[in-house]
C-alpha positions as CSV (number, residue, x, y, z in Angstrom):
1,M,10.0,23.9,1.1
2,R,11.3,22.2,4.2
3,S,10.8,18.6,5.3
4,L,7.7,18.0,7.5
5,V,10.0,16.2,10.0
6,G,13.2,16.6,11.8
7,L,16.0,14.8,9.8
8,D,17.2,13.3,13.0
9,D,14.3,10.9,12.6
10,F,15.4,10.1,9.0
11,P,19.2,10.1,9.0
12,A,19.4,8.6,5.5
13,A,17.6,11.6,4.1
14,A,20.7,13.6,4.7
15,D,22.9,11.1,2.9
16,Y,20.7,10.4,-0.1
17,T,18.1,12.1,-2.2
18,Y,15.6,9.4,-1.4
19,L,12.5,9.5,-3.7
20,N,11.4,5.9,-3.4
21,A,8.5,5.7,-0.9
22,A,6.4,3.8,-3.5
23,S,9.0,1.0,-3.2
24,V,10.1,1.1,0.4
25,A,9.8,4.3,2.5
26,L,12.4,5.5,5.0
27,M,11.4,4.6,8.6
28,P,11.4,7.1,11.4
29,R,14.1,6.4,14.0
30,P,11.6,6.0,16.8
31,V,9.7,3.4,14.8
32,G,12.8,1.3,14.2
33,Q,13.8,1.7,17.9
34,A,10.4,0.4,19.0
35,V,10.7,-2.7,16.9
36,L,14.3,-3.4,18.1
37,E,13.5,-2.8,21.7
38,W,10.5,-5.2,21.6
39,Q,12.6,-7.8,19.9
40,E,15.5,-7.4,22.4
41,E,13.1,-7.7,25.3
42,L,11.7,-10.9,23.9
43,A,15.2,-12.3,23.2
44,I,16.4,-11.6,26.7
45,R,13.3,-12.4,28.8
46,G,11.1,-14.6,26.6
47,T,7.7,-14.9,28.2
48,V,8.7,-13.2,31.5
49,R,6.9,-10.1,30.2
50,F,5.5,-11.3,27.0
51,D,3.1,-13.7,28.6
52,E,-0.2,-15.0,27.4
53,E,-2.1,-11.9,28.3
54,A,0.5,-9.7,26.5
55,E,0.3,-11.9,23.4
56,T,-3.5,-11.8,23.3
57,Q,-3.4,-8.0,23.5
58,V,-0.4,-7.4,21.2
59,F,-2.4,-6.1,18.2
60,E,-4.6,-3.7,20.1
61,E,-2.5,-0.6,19.4
62,L,-2.3,-1.5,15.7
63,R,-6.0,-2.0,15.4
64,R,-6.6,1.3,17.2
65,A,-4.1,3.3,15.1
66,A,-5.2,1.7,11.8
67,A,-8.8,2.5,12.6
68,R,-8.0,6.2,13.0
69,L,-6.0,6.2,9.8
70,L,-8.8,4.5,7.7
71,G,-11.9,6.1,9.2
72,A,-12.9,2.7,10.7
73,R,-13.4,1.2,14.2
74,P,-10.8,-1.1,15.9
75,Y,-13.1,-4.1,15.8
76,E,-13.3,-3.8,12.0
77,V,-9.5,-4.2,11.7
78,A,-7.3,-7.3,11.7
79,A,-3.6,-7.5,11.8
80,S,-1.6,-9.5,9.3
81,S,2.0,-10.3,8.2
82,S,1.4,-8.8,4.7
83,A,-1.3,-7.3,2.5
84,T,-0.9,-10.3,0.2
85,E,-1.5,-12.7,3.0
86,A,-4.7,-10.9,4.1
87,L,-6.0,-10.6,0.5
88,C,-5.4,-14.4,-0.1
89,S,-7.3,-15.3,3.1
90,L,-10.2,-13.0,2.0
91,A,-10.2,-14.4,-1.5
92,W,-10.5,-18.0,-0.3
93,A,-13.2,-16.9,2.2
94,L,-15.3,-15.4,-0.6
95,S,-14.4,-18.0,-3.2
96,P,-16.6,-16.7,-6.0
97,G,-17.9,-19.6,-8.0
98,E,-18.8,-20.7,-11.5
99,G,-21.0,-18.2,-13.2
100,Q,-19.5,-15.4,-11.2
101,N,-16.7,-13.0,-12.1
102,V,-14.0,-10.9,-10.5
103,V,-13.1,-7.5,-12.0
104,S,-9.6,-6.0,-11.8
105,A,-7.1,-4.6,-14.2
106,D,-4.1,-5.9,-16.1
107,I,-1.8,-3.1,-14.9
108,E,-2.4,-4.0,-11.2
109,F,0.4,-5.2,-8.9
110,P,0.3,-8.9,-9.4
111,S,-0.6,-9.7,-5.7
112,V,-3.9,-7.9,-6.2
113,V,-4.9,-10.3,-9.1
114,Y,-3.2,-13.5,-8.3
115,P,-5.4,-14.6,-5.3
116,W,-8.4,-14.4,-7.6
117,L,-6.7,-16.3,-10.4
118,R,-5.8,-19.0,-7.9
119,V,-9.3,-19.2,-6.6
120,S,-10.7,-19.4,-10.2
121,H,-8.6,-22.5,-10.8
122,E,-10.7,-24.2,-8.1
123,T,-14.1,-22.6,-8.5
124,G,-14.4,-21.8,-12.2
125,C,-15.1,-18.1,-11.7
126,E,-14.1,-15.7,-14.4
127,V,-11.4,-13.1,-13.8
128,R,-12.0,-10.0,-16.0
129,L,-9.1,-7.5,-16.4
130,A,-9.6,-4.0,-17.7
131,K,-6.8,-3.1,-20.2
132,G,-4.4,-0.5,-19.0
133,H,-1.7,1.6,-20.7
134,D,1.5,2.8,-19.2
135,G,0.4,2.0,-15.7
136,S,-3.0,3.6,-15.8
137,V,-6.5,2.4,-16.6
138,D,-9.8,4.1,-17.7
139,L,-12.3,4.0,-14.9
140,E,-15.1,3.6,-17.4
141,E,-13.5,0.5,-18.8
142,I,-13.5,-1.0,-15.3
143,I,-17.1,-0.1,-14.8
144,C,-18.1,-1.7,-18.2
145,L,-16.8,-5.0,-16.9
146,I,-19.0,-5.0,-13.8
147,D,-22.4,-6.7,-14.2
148,D,-24.9,-8.7,-12.1
149,H,-22.7,-11.7,-12.1
150,T,-19.7,-9.8,-10.6
151,G,-18.9,-11.1,-7.1
152,V,-15.9,-9.0,-6.4
153,V,-14.2,-5.8,-7.8
154,C,-10.6,-5.7,-6.5
155,L,-8.3,-2.8,-7.3
156,S,-5.6,-0.6,-5.9
157,H,-6.6,2.8,-4.7
158,V,-3.4,4.1,-6.3
159,E,-1.7,2.2,-9.1
160,Y,1.9,1.4,-8.4
161,G,3.2,1.9,-11.9
162,S,1.9,5.4,-12.7
163,G,0.5,6.7,-9.4
164,Q,-3.0,6.9,-10.9
165,R,-5.7,7.4,-8.1
166,L,-9.0,5.7,-8.7
167,D,-12.3,7.0,-7.4
168,M,-13.2,4.3,-4.8
169,A,-16.5,5.9,-3.8
170,A,-17.7,5.8,-7.4
171,L,-16.5,2.2,-7.8
172,A,-18.2,1.2,-4.6
173,R,-21.5,2.6,-5.8
174,V,-21.3,0.7,-9.1
175,A,-20.3,-2.5,-7.4
176,H,-23.1,-2.3,-4.9
177,D,-25.6,-1.5,-7.6
178,H,-24.8,-4.9,-9.0
179,G,-24.7,-6.7,-5.7
180,S,-20.9,-7.1,-5.7
181,L,-18.1,-6.2,-3.2
182,L,-15.4,-3.7,-3.6
183,I,-12.0,-4.7,-2.1
184,V,-9.2,-2.2,-2.1
185,D,-5.4,-2.4,-1.9
186,A,-4.3,0.8,-0.3
187,S,-0.6,0.0,0.0
188,Q,0.3,2.9,-2.3
189,S,-2.0,5.4,-0.6
190,A,-2.2,4.7,3.1
191,G,0.0,7.3,4.8
192,A,0.2,9.5,1.7
193,L,-3.3,10.7,1.3
194,P,-6.6,10.7,3.2
195,I,-8.7,7.5,3.4
196,D,-12.2,7.1,4.7
197,V,-13.5,3.6,4.2
198,E,-16.9,4.4,5.6
199,A,-17.5,7.4,3.4
200,W,-16.3,5.6,0.4
201,G,-18.4,2.5,1.1
202,V,-15.7,0.0,0.5
203,D,-16.3,-3.5,1.8
204,A,-12.6,-4.5,2.5
205,L,-9.2,-2.8,2.4
206,V,-5.7,-4.0,2.9
207,T,-2.5,-2.1,3.2
208,A,1.1,-3.0,3.8
209,S,3.3,-1.2,6.4
210,Y,6.6,-0.5,4.6
211,K,5.6,1.9,1.9
212,W,4.0,5.3,2.6
213,L,3.2,4.3,6.2
214,C,7.0,4.3,6.9
215,G,6.7,1.1,8.9
216,P,8.6,-2.2,8.9
217,F,8.4,-5.2,6.7
218,G,6.2,-8.1,8.1
219,A,3.1,-6.2,9.1
220,A,-0.2,-5.2,7.4
221,V,-3.8,-4.6,8.2
222,L,-7.1,-5.7,6.8
223,Y,-10.3,-3.7,7.2
224,L,-13.6,-5.5,6.9
225,R,-17.2,-4.1,7.1
226,P,-19.0,-5.9,9.9
227,K,-21.7,-7.3,7.5
228,L,-18.8,-9.0,5.6
229,Y,-16.7,-10.5,8.4
230,Q,-19.8,-11.7,10.3
231,R,-20.7,-14.1,7.4
232,L,-17.2,-15.2,6.4
233,E,-14.9,-18.0,7.5
234,P,-11.4,-17.0,6.8
235,G,-9.3,-18.8,4.2
236,L,-6.4,-19.0,6.6
237,V,-7.3,-20.0,10.2
238,G,-5.5,-20.7,13.4
239,W,-5.5,-20.4,17.2
240,R,-5.8,-16.5,17.1
241,S,-9.0,-16.7,15.0
242,T,-11.1,-17.7,17.9
243,A,-13.1,-15.8,20.5
244,V,-10.7,-16.8,23.3
245,P,-7.3,-17.6,21.7
246,Y,-5.8,-19.4,24.7
247,D,-8.7,-21.8,25.1
248,F,-7.0,-24.2,22.7
249,Q,-10.1,-26.1,21.9
250,A,-9.4,-28.2,18.8
251,Q,-12.9,-29.8,18.6
252,E,-14.6,-26.9,16.9
253,I,-13.9,-23.3,15.8
254,N,-15.5,-20.7,18.0
255,W,-14.9,-17.7,15.7
256,A,-14.0,-14.3,17.1
257,S,-17.0,-12.0,16.7
258,T,-14.9,-9.2,15.1
259,A,-12.6,-8.8,12.1
260,R,-10.0,-10.5,14.5
261,R,-11.2,-13.9,13.1
262,F,-8.8,-13.1,10.2
263,E,-5.8,-13.1,12.5
264,F,-4.7,-16.7,12.7
265,S,-1.2,-17.2,14.1
266,T,1.9,-16.0,15.7
267,M,4.0,-13.6,13.6
268,A,6.8,-11.1,13.9
269,Y,4.9,-9.2,16.6
270,G,7.5,-6.5,16.8
271,A,6.6,-5.5,13.2
272,A,3.0,-5.0,14.2
273,I,4.2,-2.8,17.1
274,G,6.4,-0.9,14.7
275,M,3.5,-0.4,12.2
276,A,1.3,1.0,15.0
277,K,4.1,3.4,16.0
278,A,4.5,4.5,12.4
279,I,0.9,5.2,11.9
280,D,0.8,7.3,15.1
281,Y,3.9,9.2,13.9
282,L,2.1,10.1,10.7
283,L,-1.2,10.9,12.3
284,E,0.5,13.4,14.6
285,I,1.8,15.3,11.6
286,G,-1.5,14.9,9.8
287,I,-2.2,13.0,6.6
288,E,-3.7,16.1,5.0
289,A,-0.5,18.0,5.7
290,I,1.6,15.1,4.2
291,W,-0.7,15.0,1.1
292,A,-0.3,18.7,0.5
293,H,3.5,18.6,1.1
294,N,4.0,15.7,-1.3
295,L,1.9,17.2,-4.0
296,S,3.8,20.4,-3.8
297,L,7.1,18.5,-4.3
298,A,5.5,16.6,-7.2
299,D,4.4,19.9,-8.8
300,R,8.0,21.1,-8.9
301,L,9.3,17.8,-10.1
302,L,6.8,17.7,-12.9
303,E,7.8,21.2,-14.0
304,G,11.4,20.3,-14.1
305,L,10.9,16.9,-15.8
306,E,8.9,18.6,-18.6
307,S,11.6,21.2,-19.1
308,L,14.1,18.3,-19.6
309,G,11.9,16.8,-22.3
310,A,10.5,13.9,-20.3
311,Q,7.3,12.1,-21.3
312,I,5.1,12.1,-18.2
313,L,3.2,8.8,-17.8
314,S,1.4,9.7,-14.6
315,P,-2.0,11.2,-14.7
316,L,-2.0,15.0,-14.4
317,E,-5.8,15.5,-13.7
318,A,-6.5,16.7,-10.2
319,D,-8.9,13.8,-9.4
320,E,-6.4,11.1,-10.5
321,R,-2.9,12.4,-9.7
322,T,-0.7,11.6,-6.7
323,S,2.9,12.3,-5.7
324,I,4.1,9.3,-7.7
325,I,5.6,10.6,-10.9
326,T,6.6,8.2,-13.6
327,A,8.5,9.6,-16.5
328,R,10.1,8.3,-19.7
329,F,13.0,10.0,-21.4
330,P,12.6,9.6,-25.2
331,D,15.6,8.2,-27.2
332,H,17.4,7.0,-24.0
333,D,17.8,3.6,-22.3
334,Q,15.6,4.1,-19.3
335,A,17.4,1.5,-17.2
336,E,20.6,3.4,-17.8
337,V,19.0,6.7,-16.8
338,A,17.8,5.1,-13.6
339,R,21.2,3.6,-12.9
340,R,22.9,7.0,-13.2
341,L,20.5,8.6,-10.9
342,T,21.1,5.8,-8.3
343,E,24.9,6.1,-8.7
344,A,24.5,9.8,-7.9
345,R,22.6,8.8,-4.7
346,V,19.2,9.8,-6.1
347,I,17.2,6.8,-5.1
348,I,14.3,6.0,-7.4
349,S,12.8,2.9,-9.1
350,H,12.9,1.6,-12.7
351,R,9.4,0.5,-13.5
352,M,7.5,-0.2,-16.8
353,G,10.6,0.8,-18.8
354,S,10.4,4.2,-17.1
355,V,11.7,6.0,-14.1
356,R,9.4,6.3,-11.1
357,F,9.9,9.1,-8.5
358,S,8.0,9.1,-5.2
359,P,8.8,11.9,-2.7
360,H,7.4,11.7,0.8
361,L,7.3,13.7,4.0
362,Y,11.0,13.7,4.7
363,N,11.9,15.2,1.3
364,T,12.4,18.9,0.6
365,E,12.4,21.2,-2.4
366,E,16.2,21.0,-2.3
367,D,15.9,17.3,-3.0
368,I,13.8,18.0,-6.1
369,E,16.2,20.6,-7.3
370,R,19.2,18.2,-6.8
371,T,17.3,15.4,-8.6
372,L,16.7,17.6,-11.6
373,E,20.3,18.8,-11.7
374,V,21.6,15.2,-11.5
375,L,19.2,14.2,-14.2
376,D,20.1,17.0,-16.5
377,K,23.8,16.1,-16.3
378,A,23.1,12.4,-16.8
379,L,21.0,13.0,-19.9
380,A,23.7,15.4,-21.3
381,T,26.4,12.7,-20.7
382,L,24.3,10.0,-22.3
383,R,23.7,12.2,-25.4
384,E,27.4,13.0,-25.6
385,R,28.4,9.4,-25.4
386,G,25.7,8.2,-27.8
387,C,24.3,6.0,-25.1
388,Q,20.9,6.3,-26.5
389,H,18.2,3.6,-27.1
């Protein structure tokens, strides 16, 4: 199986077997160039071209691209510097109070839970965490925690540790039946598999740029249903939150009438331009095609890992699996296994006392075969040297 892209756009893919999109994906050359060109233009000419009108319009392309990616409309999308920042602003805007609860899971990436824990210190709301195991959680255990006092259900679409994919439409139905909101972190799914916020019925969604979207650090987007942003005052607010940003009226806040009210300040605008460029790059290939490609690579990887005696921690059921494959190698020091792979230029992540592989659109079947070959040799060497755990 060939890569979905020309390797001229991903030069590092020729130098490394890069299976680490769940940490930081490789960025297409045109995306990096767009960021650098914008930054160079600003450095050389300042506001000669990046004037007040240009700054006011700087997020338009990102909102448009993100809306296409997510099945939303541009006015439902706000730009941000990070998914964490956007989620924090939303958590403070909602501020569920005493007598209410927030439902999440203890295997979540911390930034999904921390904003609600912080809010709970001020408001007295309860944070309920479903118990996970090896990076996955039972959907029914989450649902059992949701009741008529639940204000928010906040979870990742795809769990970072195991690659487990949760059924967002099912969770939205349960949450709404109890009068609560569903907020989704799609940082491990946006760009890797299809997303449709309207079909799912989610109330809000955040995603970072630098993972499966193949974009730069310093940019993210926040989707909000109109009925939600129309009633909320953001937790973080600034001059960009207003209907006319350059009015500079300090006497009162005249909120923007769209999700743009959650944009509040200057930021590394070049990163937002790069994120828009990255989304367009992926959409031109097609998210469905990327999803099918990545799953095919994961299938071969799973087959090879099992033949090497690996314990697969990632879900294998069709409705929960993704192309993130987390494996544990019994009787071995997992950190040492990960180190030997990295030394052989097979780039992966050591997570949860396991090894996490995450192939993406620039990978090929040859990458998977080389990974399995390197891994086989590494395990044999460790056995011979008695470097076992």
